[in-house]
C-alpha positions as CSV (number, residue, x, y, z in Angstrom):
1,M,-92.9,54.6,0.5
2,N,-95.9,53.8,2.7
3,K,-98.4,56.5,3.7
4,L,-96.9,56.8,7.3
5,L,-93.4,57.4,6.0
6,R,-94.6,59.9,3.3
7,L,-96.5,61.8,6.0
8,N,-93.4,61.9,8.2
9,F,-91.3,63.2,5.3
10,V,-93.8,66.0,4.6
11,L,-93.9,67.1,8.2
12,I,-90.1,67.1,8.5
13,T,-89.8,69.0,5.2
14,L,-92.3,71.7,6.3
15,A,-90.5,72.0,9.7
16,S,-87.1,72.5,8.0
17,L,-88.6,75.1,5.6
18,S,-90.2,77.0,8.5
19,V,-86.8,77.1,10.3
20,S,-85.1,78.2,7.2
21,C,-87.6,81.0,6.6
22,A,-87.4,82.1,10.2
23,K,-83.7,82.6,9.8
24,E,-84.1,84.8,6.8
25,I,-86.9,87.0,8.2
26,S,-85.7,89.8,10.4
27,E,-88.4,92.1,11.9
28,S,-87.4,95.7,12.6
29,S,-88.0,97.3,16.0
30,E,-90.5,99.6,14.4
31,D,-92.5,96.6,13.1
32,V,-92.5,95.0,16.5
33,E,-93.6,98.3,18.1
34,K,-96.4,98.6,15.5
35,R,-97.8,95.2,16.4
36,Y,-97.5,95.9,20.1
37,L,-99.4,99.2,19.7
38,E,-102.1,97.5,17.7
39,S,-102.5,94.8,20.3
40,H,-102.5,97.5,23.1
41,V,-105.2,99.5,21.4
42,K,-107.4,96.5,20.8
43,V,-107.2,95.4,24.4
44,M,-107.3,98.8,26.2
45,Y,-109.5,100.8,23.8
46,N,-111.5,98.1,22.0
47,D,-109.8,99.0,18.8
48,T,-111.7,102.3,18.6
49,L,-108.9,104.9,18.4
50,E,-108.3,106.9,15.2
51,K,-104.9,106.3,13.8
52,T,-103.0,108.8,11.6
53,T,-101.1,107.6,8.5
54,S,-97.8,108.3,10.4
55,G,-98.9,106.0,13.3
56,I,-100.2,108.4,16.0
57,Y,-103.2,107.1,17.9
58,I,-105.7,109.8,19.0
59,I,-107.3,108.9,22.3
60,S,-109.4,112.1,22.6
61,M,-109.6,115.4,20.9
62,V,-111.4,118.7,21.4
63,Q,-110.0,120.9,18.6
64,G,-110.8,124.3,20.1
65,T,-112.4,127.4,18.6
66,G,-109.6,130.0,18.6
67,L,-106.6,130.7,16.4
68,A,-105.5,127.6,14.4
69,V,-101.9,126.3,14.9
70,D,-99.8,126.6,11.7
71,D,-96.3,125.4,11.0
72,T,-94.5,128.5,12.4
73,S,-96.8,129.2,15.4
74,G,-95.8,129.6,19.0
75,V,-98.1,127.5,21.2
76,Y,-98.3,128.0,24.9
77,V,-99.4,124.7,26.4
78,R,-100.2,122.8,29.6
79,Y,-99.2,119.2,29.1
80,S,-98.4,115.9,30.8
81,T,-96.8,112.7,29.5
82,M,-97.6,109.1,30.6
83,D,-96.6,105.6,29.8
84,L,-99.1,103.2,28.2
85,K,-100.2,102.1,31.7
86,K,-101.1,105.8,32.4
87,N,-98.4,106.4,34.9
88,Y,-97.3,110.0,34.8
89,L,-93.8,110.7,33.6
90,S,-93.7,114.5,33.4
91,T,-96.1,117.5,33.7
92,N,-96.2,121.3,33.9
93,N,-99.6,121.1,35.6
94,D,-99.0,122.0,39.3
95,S,-102.2,120.2,40.4
96,I,-101.1,117.0,38.9
97,A,-97.5,117.4,40.2
98,K,-98.9,117.7,43.7
99,I,-100.9,114.5,43.3
100,I,-98.0,112.5,42.0
101,G,-95.5,113.9,44.4
102,T,-93.2,115.9,42.0
103,Y,-94.3,119.4,42.9
104,A,-91.6,121.8,44.2
105,D,-91.8,125.6,44.8
106,S,-88.6,126.0,42.9
107,T,-90.1,124.4,39.7
108,Y,-91.9,126.6,37.3
109,F,-95.3,125.2,36.4
110,G,-96.5,128.0,34.1
111,P,-97.4,127.6,30.4
112,K,-94.7,126.1,28.3
113,L,-93.9,127.4,24.8
114,F,-93.9,124.9,22.0
115,Q,-92.4,126.6,19.0
116,L,-93.2,125.0,15.6
117,G,-90.8,125.2,12.7
118,D,-87.5,125.7,14.5
119,Y,-86.5,122.0,15.0
120,S,-87.2,122.1,18.7
121,L,-90.2,119.8,18.7
122,I,-90.3,116.1,17.9
123,K,-92.3,115.2,14.8
124,G,-95.1,113.6,16.7
125,I,-95.8,116.7,18.7
126,E,-95.7,119.0,15.7
127,E,-98.1,116.7,13.8
128,T,-100.4,116.7,16.8
129,L,-100.4,120.4,17.4
130,L,-101.2,121.1,13.7
131,K,-104.6,119.5,14.3
132,M,-105.4,122.0,17.0
133,R,-106.8,125.5,17.7
134,E,-106.5,127.8,20.7
135,G,-108.6,126.5,23.6
136,G,-108.4,122.8,22.5
137,R,-107.1,119.7,24.2
138,I,-105.8,116.5,22.7
139,K,-104.5,113.2,24.1
140,V,-102.5,111.0,21.8
141,I,-100.1,108.0,21.8
142,I,-96.9,109.0,20.0
143,P,-94.7,106.1,18.9
144,T,-90.9,106.1,19.2
145,W,-90.4,106.5,15.4
146,L,-92.0,109.9,15.6
147,S,-89.8,111.1,18.5
148,N,-87.0,112.5,16.3
149,Y,-86.7,116.0,15.0
150,N,-87.2,117.4,11.5
151,Y,-83.6,117.5,10.5
152,T,-81.2,114.8,9.1
153,G,-79.5,112.7,11.7
154,S,-81.6,113.5,14.7
155,S,-82.2,110.6,17.0
156,Y,-85.3,109.3,18.8
157,T,-86.0,110.9,22.1
158,L,-88.5,108.3,23.3
159,S,-87.5,104.8,24.3
160,T,-91.1,103.6,24.4
161,P,-94.5,104.8,23.0
162,T,-95.7,107.7,25.2
163,I,-99.1,109.3,25.8
164,Y,-99.1,113.1,25.5
165,D,-102.0,115.1,27.0
166,I,-101.8,118.6,25.6
167,E,-104.0,121.6,26.4
168,V,-103.5,124.5,23.9
169,L,-103.7,127.7,26.0
170,K,-102.5,130.4,23.6
171,V,-101.5,130.4,19.9
172,V,-99.3,133.3,18.6
173,R,-98.1,134.0,15.1
174,S,-95.0,135.8,16.3
175,V,-93.4,135.1,19.6
176,A,-91.3,138.2,19.3
177,Q,-94.3,140.5,18.9
178,F,-96.2,138.6,21.7
179,Q,-93.3,139.4,24.0
180,I,-93.4,143.1,23.1
181,D,-97.2,143.2,23.6
182,T,-96.8,141.4,27.0
183,L,-94.1,143.8,28.2
184,E,-96.2,146.8,27.2
185,A,-99.1,145.4,29.2
186,Y,-96.7,144.8,32.1
187,S,-95.4,148.3,31.9
188,K,-98.9,149.8,32.0
189,K,-100.0,147.6,34.9
190,H,-97.1,148.0,37.2
191,Y,-95.2,151.2,36.1
192,R,-97.8,153.6,34.6
193,G,-96.8,152.7,31.1
194,I,-93.2,153.8,31.0
195,D,-91.6,153.6,27.5
196,S,-88.9,151.3,26.5
197,I,-85.4,152.7,26.4
198,V,-84.5,150.6,23.4
199,N,-86.6,147.9,21.6
200,G,-87.7,145.4,24.2
201,F,-86.0,146.9,27.2
202,Y,-87.6,148.9,30.0
203,C,-86.0,150.4,33.1
204,K,-87.5,152.2,36.1
205,K,-85.3,153.8,38.7
206,L,-86.6,153.3,42.3
207,E,-83.7,155.1,44.0
208,E,-81.3,157.3,42.1
209,G,-78.0,156.5,43.9
210,I,-75.0,158.8,44.1
211,G,-72.1,159.8,41.9
212,D,-71.7,159.2,38.2
213,T,-73.7,156.7,36.1
214,L,-71.9,153.4,35.8
215,K,-69.8,152.8,32.7
216,V,-68.5,149.9,30.6
217,D,-65.5,148.2,32.2
218,E,-66.4,149.5,35.7
219,Y,-66.2,146.9,38.5
220,V,-69.3,146.8,40.6
221,S,-71.1,144.7,43.3
222,F,-74.9,144.3,43.4
223,W,-77.8,142.4,44.7
224,Y,-80.6,141.1,42.4
225,V,-83.9,139.3,42.2
226,A,-84.9,137.7,38.8
227,R,-88.5,137.0,38.0
228,L,-90.8,136.1,35.2
229,L,-93.5,138.5,34.3
230,D,-96.0,136.4,36.3
231,G,-93.9,136.9,39.4
232,F,-92.2,133.5,39.6
233,V,-88.8,134.0,41.2
234,V,-86.1,132.5,39.0
235,D,-83.0,133.4,40.8
236,T,-81.6,135.7,43.5
237,N,-78.3,136.3,45.4
238,I,-80.3,137.5,48.5
239,E,-80.5,134.7,51.0
240,D,-83.6,135.9,52.8
241,T,-85.4,136.2,49.4
242,A,-84.3,132.7,48.3
243,R,-85.6,131.3,51.6
244,K,-88.9,133.2,51.3
245,Y,-89.6,131.8,47.8
246,R,-88.2,128.4,48.7
247,I,-85.4,128.4,46.1
248,Y,-82.6,128.5,48.7
249,N,-79.6,126.3,47.7
250,S,-77.0,125.6,50.4
251,N,-74.5,124.6,47.7
252,R,-74.7,127.9,45.9
253,S,-71.1,128.9,44.8
254,D,-71.3,132.5,45.9
255,G,-72.8,131.7,49.3
256,Y,-75.4,134.4,48.7
257,A,-73.0,137.3,48.7
258,A,-73.2,140.4,46.6
259,M,-72.4,139.6,42.9
260,T,-69.2,141.3,41.5
261,H,-69.0,142.0,37.8
262,T,-67.1,144.1,35.3
263,I,-69.7,145.8,33.2
264,T,-69.7,144.7,29.5
265,D,-71.0,146.7,26.6
266,P,-74.4,144.9,25.8
267,K,-74.1,146.1,22.2
268,T,-71.1,143.9,21.6
269,S,-71.6,141.1,24.2
270,S,-73.8,138.1,24.2
271,S,-75.9,136.5,26.9
272,S,-73.6,133.5,27.0
273,G,-71.1,135.4,29.1
274,T,-71.1,136.0,32.9
275,L,-74.3,138.0,32.7
276,I,-77.2,138.2,30.3
277,R,-77.1,141.4,28.2
278,G,-80.2,142.8,30.0
279,M,-78.3,143.0,33.3
280,D,-75.4,144.9,31.8
281,K,-77.9,147.2,30.1
282,A,-79.6,147.8,33.4
283,L,-76.4,148.5,35.3
284,L,-75.4,151.1,32.6
285,N,-78.5,153.1,33.6
286,M,-77.6,153.1,37.4
287,K,-75.4,154.7,40.0
288,H,-73.7,153.4,43.1
289,G,-76.4,152.8,45.8
290,G,-79.1,153.0,43.2
291,I,-82.0,150.6,42.9
292,S,-83.8,149.9,39.6
293,V,-86.2,147.5,38.1
294,A,-85.5,146.4,34.5
295,F,-87.8,144.2,32.4
296,F,-87.0,143.1,28.9
297,N,-87.7,140.5,26.2
298,S,-85.7,137.4,25.6
299,D,-83.3,139.1,23.1
300,W,-81.8,140.7,26.2
301,G,-82.0,137.5,28.2
302,Y,-81.6,133.8,27.3
303,G,-83.3,133.9,23.9
304,S,-84.1,130.4,22.5
305,S,-82.0,128.6,25.1
306,A,-84.1,126.0,26.9
307,K,-84.1,126.9,30.6
308,S,-86.1,125.3,33.5
309,F,-88.6,128.1,33.1
310,G,-88.9,127.8,29.3
311,R,-87.7,129.4,26.1
312,Y,-88.1,133.0,24.8
313,Q,-89.1,134.2,28.3
314,P,-89.2,138.0,29.1
315,L,-87.5,138.7,32.5
316,V,-87.8,141.2,35.3
317,Y,-84.8,142.1,37.4
318,W,-84.7,144.1,40.7
319,I,-81.1,145.4,41.1
320,K,-79.4,147.3,43.9
321,V,-75.8,148.4,43.3
322,V,-73.7,148.4,46.4
323,S,-72.6,151.9,47.5
324,D,-69.0,152.7,48.2
325,G,-68.1,149.0,48.9
326,K,-70.7,148.6,51.6
327,D,-72.3,145.2,51.4
328,D,-75.7,146.5,52.4
329,I,-79.1,145.1,51.4
330,D,-82.7,145.9,52.1
331,D,-85.7,143.8,51.2
332,D,-86.5,143.5,47.5
333,D,-89.4,145.2,45.8
334,D,-92.3,142.9,46.8
């Protein structure tokens, strides 16, 4: 065999081996993403970012000087998410929302609670927060393989690597106690420090009403305005109020009529029924034609359920019970 034929044979053999190896090697999506992120960091950040052992890239970090986050902390945050091209995907920062055109008066842009240790946060966010203290701010790239939760069988929530920009506003060891402290402060500020009727529930009568106090199983009609403690209006069945706060919905099922309800015992009911327990509790302290303000912790409200205004939120309800079937309404208690 001459040298030319031998060379051709070697080349053909090597080519066939490479094809064979290519067929046997299968690269996982995680491996592909790792290579992609490595290339991205080299090009966009000159390969200068710190990388955790799990695969999070830290773009910037100011740890903060306040209370440290631990694995059961409640952390109130202001945050935004972006794709790798730094296009905004979501935010609870109203100034950013106004710039990118996603701001709406009906959307709550207050601090959001991130609760560690209850399987409500993806792994990447929990790991990121555990580096932080109150008053800090961190910007990281979280890969998709860290976007599942800390329980068996949870799936990824991110389809692509995502930048998280998180500002730690408040760290609390107990969200339940923080709610009580906040309600006490609210009571002192607005209602001269009235005491709670039961744990986490406060009620102030603005107008007494007439007749007997309402009872369980009694059928009533009433108007209401629901707020958060910072004044943000969550819901109302008063059309003028809905328009005032720009939360009016022309498709609302009740057409902004007085709400009708058969009062349920809040001791035996749950907030998954027609009304949250706090509204039933408030009605049981009222009379026909009466007006009250009730404010209470999330045990009387939506608890851990994720609402548009967050989880574990105390609520304030202004309620007016219709008198003798008259569908009358005055302005709410602004």
